[in-house]
C-alpha positions in Angstrom: 119.7 1.6 105.9 119.5 2.8 109.3 120.1 6.3 110.9 120.7 7.2 114.6 119.1 10.4 115.5 119.5 12.6 118.8 116.8 14.7 120.5 117.2 18.5 121.3 116.0 20.9 124.0 112.5 20.3 125.6 112.8 16.5 125.9 114.5 16.9 129.3 112.7 15.2 132.4 114.0 14.5 136.0 115.4 11.2 136.2 116.2 10.8 132.5 119.0 8.1 131.9 119.2 7.0 135.7 117.8 3.4 134.7 120.5 3.4 132.1 123.3 4.3 134.6 122.0 1.7 137.1 121.8 -1.1 134.4 125.2 -0.5 132.4 128.5 0.6 133.8 129.3 2.1 130.4 126.3 4.3 130.7 127.1 5.3 134.2 130.7 6.4 132.9 129.2 8.8 130.7 127.5 10.8 133.4 130.6 10.7 135.5 132.7 12.0 132.6 130.3 14.8 131.9 130.5 15.7 135.7 134.2 15.9 135.5 134.2 17.9 132.3 131.8 20.5 133.9 133.5 20.2 137.3 130.0 19.7 138.9 127.5 17.0 139.5 125.2 17.6 136.8 124.0 13.9 137.1 122.4 14.9 140.6 120.5 17.6 139.0 119.5 15.2 136.1 118.3 12.5 138.5 117.1 14.2 141.8 117.0 18.1 140.9 114.1 20.4 139.9 112.8 20.6 136.5 113.0 24.4 136.4 116.6 24.3 136.9 117.4 21.4 134.5 115.5 23.3 131.8 118.0 26.3 132.1 119.5 26.1 128.6 123.0 25.7 129.9 122.1 22.7 131.9 119.6 21.1 129.5 121.9 20.9 126.7 124.7 18.9 128.2 122.3 16.8 130.2 120.4 15.8 127.1 123.6 15.0 125.2 124.7 12.8 128.4 121.5 10.9 128.3 121.9 10.3 124.6 125.4 9.0 124.8 124.6 7.0 127.9 121.9 5.2 125.8 124.3 4.8 123.0 126.8 3.2 125.4 124.2 0.7 126.6 123.2 -0.1 123.1 127.0 -0.8 122.4 127.1 -3.0 125.6 124.2 -5.1 124.2 125.9 -5.7 120.7 124.7 -2.7 118.7 127.5 -0.3 118.1 126.9 2.8 116.0 129.4 1.6 113.5 127.7 -1.2 111.6 124.2 -0.4 112.8 124.0 3.2 111.5 124.7 4.5 108.1 124.1 8.2 109.2 123.7 10.3 112.3 121.7 13.5 112.9 120.5 15.5 115.8 118.1 18.2 116.3 119.8 21.5 117.3 122.0 20.5 120.3 121.4 16.9 119.2 123.8 17.6 116.4 126.5 17.7 119.2 125.2 14.3 120.4 125.5 13.0 116.8 129.0 14.3 116.6 130.0 12.8 119.8 128.4 9.5 118.9 130.2 9.4 115.5 133.6 10.0 117.2 133.9 13.6 115.8 134.1 15.2 119.2 135.1 13.8 122.4 132.5 13.5 125.2 134.5 15.8 127.4 134.8 18.4 124.9 131.1 17.9 123.9 129.9 18.5 127.4 132.0 21.8 127.7 130.9 23.1 124.4 127.3 22.5 125.2 127.5 24.2 128.6 129.1 27.3 126.9 126.6 27.2 124.0 123.8 27.1 126.3 125.2 29.9 128.4 126.0 32.0 125.4 122.6 31.5 123.9 121.0 32.4 126.9 123.1 35.7 127.3 122.8 36.9 123.7 119.4 38.6 124.2 117.9 40.1 127.4 115.2 38.2 128.9 111.9 39.2 127.7 113.1 40.8 124.3 113.1 37.5 122.1 110.6 34.9 121.7 109.7 31.7 119.9 106.3 30.3 118.6 105.3 27.0 116.9 103.1 27.4 114.0 101.0 24.2 113.3 99.2 23.6 110.0 101.2 25.6 107.6 104.1 24.6 105.4 107.5 26.1 105.7 107.4 28.2 102.8 104.2 30.0 103.9 105.5 30.4 107.5 108.7 31.6 106.1 106.9 34.5 104.2 104.8 35.3 107.1 107.8 35.7 109.3 109.4 38.2 106.7 106.1 40.2 106.6 105.8 40.4 110.4 109.5 41.3 110.9 109.4 45.0 109.9 112.5 46.8 111.4 113.0 43.7 113.9 114.1 40.2 113.6 111.5 37.3 112.8 112.5 34.3 111.0 111.5 30.6 110.5 114.0 28.8 113.0 112.9 25.0 112.9 111.4 23.2 109.9 110.1 20.4 112.0 107.9 18.5 110.1 105.4 19.2 107.3 102.9 20.8 109.5 105.0 22.3 112.3 107.4 25.2 111.9 108.9 27.4 114.8 109.5 30.9 114.2 111.9 33.0 116.4 113.1 36.7 116.9 112.0 39.9 118.5 108.9 39.1 120.9 106.7 41.8 119.3 107.5 40.6 115.8 107.0 36.9 116.7 103.6 37.7 118.1 102.7 39.6 115.0 103.7 36.6 112.8 101.6 34.4 115.1 98.5 36.6 114.4 99.1 36.6 110.8 99.5 32.8 110.7 96.3 32.2 112.4 94.6 34.8 109.8 96.2 32.6 106.9 94.9 29.3 108.1 97.2 28.0 110.8 95.6 25.5 113.0 97.4 26.9 115.9 100.1 29.4 116.8 101.7 28.7 120.1 104.0 31.0 122.1 106.9 28.6 123.3 108.1 28.6 127.1 111.6 29.4 126.1 114.2 31.7 127.5 115.7 33.2 124.2 115.1 33.3 120.5 117.1 30.3 119.2 118.3 29.9 115.7 117.6 33.5 114.9 120.0 36.3 113.8 119.7 37.7 117.4 122.0 34.8 118.4 125.0 36.3 116.5 126.7 37.0 119.9 126.5 33.3 120.7 127.7 32.3 117.3 130.9 34.5 117.8 131.4 32.8 121.3 131.0 29.3 119.7 133.3 30.1 116.7 136.2 31.0 119.2 135.4 28.0 121.1 135.3 25.5 118.2 138.5 27.1 116.9 140.4 25.3 119.9 138.7 21.9 119.8 139.9 19.0 117.8 137.3 17.6 115.6 138.0 14.2 113.8 136.3 12.7 110.7 133.1 11.0 112.0 132.9 7.2 111.6 129.6 7.7 109.8 128.4 10.8 107.9 126.6 13.5 110.0 123.5 15.2 108.4 123.9 18.8 109.4 120.9 20.7 110.4 121.9 23.8 108.2 122.8 21.7 105.2 120.3 18.9 105.4 122.9 16.8 103.7 125.7 14.5 105.0 129.1 16.1 106.1 132.3 14.2 107.0 135.1 16.9 106.7 136.2 18.4 110.1 136.5 21.9 109.0 133.3 21.9 107.4 131.6 20.5 110.5 133.3 23.3 112.4 131.8 25.9 110.2 128.3 24.6 110.1 128.4 24.3 113.8 128.9 28.0 114.1 126.2 28.7 111.4 123.7 26.5 113.2 123.6 29.0 116.2 121.9 31.6 113.9 120.6 29.3 111.1 117.3 27.3 110.8 117.0 23.5 111.8 116.2 21.7 108.5 114.9 18.9 110.1 112.1 17.9 107.7 114.5 18.3 105.0 117.2 16.4 106.8 114.9 13.4 107.4 113.8 13.5 103.7 117.3 13.5 102.4 118.1 10.5 104.5 114.9 8.7 103.3 116.1 9.5 99.6 119.5 8.2 100.4 117.8 4.9 101.3 117.3 5.0 105.1 114.2 3.0 106.0 114.7 2.8 109.8 115.4 5.7 112.4 116.4 5.2 116.0 115.8 7.9 118.1 118.6 7.7 120.9 118.1 9.4 124.3 115.3 11.2 126.2 111.8 11.5 124.9 110.0 10.5 121.7 109.5 13.9 120.0 111.7 13.3 117.0 110.0 9.9 116.5 106.7 11.7 115.9 108.3 14.3 113.6 109.8 11.5 111.4 106.5 9.6 111.2 105.0 12.7 109.6 107.9 13.2 107.3 108.6 9.7 106.4 105.3 7.6 106.9 106.8 4.5 105.5 109.9 4.6 107.9 110.4 2.1 110.8 111.0 4.5 113.9 112.2 3.1 117.3 112.8 5.4 120.5 115.6 4.0 122.5 116.1 5.7 125.9 115.6 2.9 128.5 116.9 -0.5 129.3 113.4 -1.7 128.4 113.8 -0.3 125.0 117.2 -1.9 124.5 115.7 -5.3 125.6 112.9 -4.9 123.0 115.5 -4.6 120.2 117.1 -7.9 121.4 113.6 -9.7 121.7 
């Protein structure tokens, strides 16, 4: 069994997807449609802009999704359609929207607009400088979760991303996150790295953004996906449109249970994971979660050619 997985924020680079668009008309059409949905040339920013502007949450989210779907369309053009080649799809944070689009639950047009709104709402939920995130390396999720609770005090600090057995990201008020990072090092963490992010994603501080997304998602058609989607906050497969809608709202403030999601798919029989889109961050996580799995990163024409070879 095989799963297609889709990367989240942090994988963005200037020029990503351009070689796909030049090699495959179907990939180029993805970027054109995203430009149309957003009423701007996001593709110009992706291919020739500056990384600081691309990294802004409202730009990075639709840009990464566009690159993932372009890679998927290129795969399809070479005889690797999702249906028949993937038994599950999943995505890390914003990547869950890419997964839903790939599986036909959301249209590309709606996905681009939702991610632009999501990125903007998440950025605006907390004033710049009040929130923070930190990666804790070398401690398991339960330990980091307890440290975050202890450090919170009257503020918010919670385990936000359970990425792999030795990497957990915490999120919340800046002072509380810094307290937690110090505690983590005292309790044996190999490293505690403050992350260069603009907002405390996947924490209770994102509640204003969750409200924005609840309203937006209520007006969007969601179809049953052609293959089950393993949801971040459930770490299990979902197929019912109403449940997908609810979990996307919950995801804004809830933890990304990536380690558990990969473990769930492995337990369900998945032995091969294809990371579709920019970068290879998920591939590294998956190898640490499920060392026996076959993992491929597919984001360029050369990657697709290697599949055929």
